[in-house]
N, C-alpha and C positions, 0 to 999 in steps of 0.2 A: 201675527208673530211680531208684535211691537217690542217684546222684551228681548229678542235675540240681539239686537244691536247694543242696547245698554249692557247686557251680560258679556258680550264680546269685549266691550270697552273695559269693563271691570276686570275681567280676566287678564286682558292685555296689560293693565296697569298694576295689578296685584301680583302677577306671576313673578316679576323680578324681585319684589319685596319678600315673597315667600321663599324664593330660592336663596336670597341673601340670608334670611333668618336660619334656614337649614344649614348653610355653610358655617354660620357663626356657632350653632350648636355642635356641629361636627368638629369644628376646630377646638372648641372648649373641651369636648370629650377626649379628643386626641391629646390634649395637654393635661388631662387628669382632673380638670375642674368640673366636668359634668358627670363624673362617675362617683358613686358613693364609696367612701372609704370603708374597708372592712374593720370592724372593731375587734380588738383583742378580747377574748372572753374574760381574761383575768382583769383587764382594765374595766370592762363593763361591770363585772361583779363588784370590784372595789368601789366604783363610782356609785353603784346602786345601794351598797350596804355600809360603806364607811361614812357614817353620818357626821362624825366629828372631824373628818378629813385628816386624820393623823397617820394614815398609811397602813393601818392595821384594822382587823375586825375583832371587836371585843364581844364577849358573850351576849351583851344586850343588843348588839347590832346583827348578830347571827340569826338568820331566818329559821333555823331548825332547832331541834331539841338540844339541851345542854350535853347530853351523852354524845350526840353527833359532833358537836363542837369539840369536846374533849378528845374524841377520836382523831380529829384532824390537827389538833394542837400538839404537834410532834415534840416540840422542845418544852412543853408544859409551862410556858410563860404567861398563860392566861389570855393570849391574843393570837390571831392568825395573821401571819405576814404574807407577803406576795408568794414566797416559796411554798408555804403551806396551802394557800388558796390555789396555786397552780397544780399542786398534787391532788387536791380535792377535786378540782374541775376535771382533771385528767382521768380520774377514777370513776366518775359518774356515768 
């Protein structure tokens, strides 16, 4: 049993470090730093599809058919704004 003494020494010295790391993670999570933020679906859609970053989705950026784009372009200005994208995502 020659490994028992070294293992006890390792555990004795590592336990406080492991405990301290656990407290740091717990503290960070309590402050909101360790938990992932929930992404707004409209923000995620705009980020994924608004390639020119102008705040609207044009027909060339829309992942569906043109008829589907036209269905959601309620004001018929040829682009989908955040209000139209919000309505579209709410209906799917």
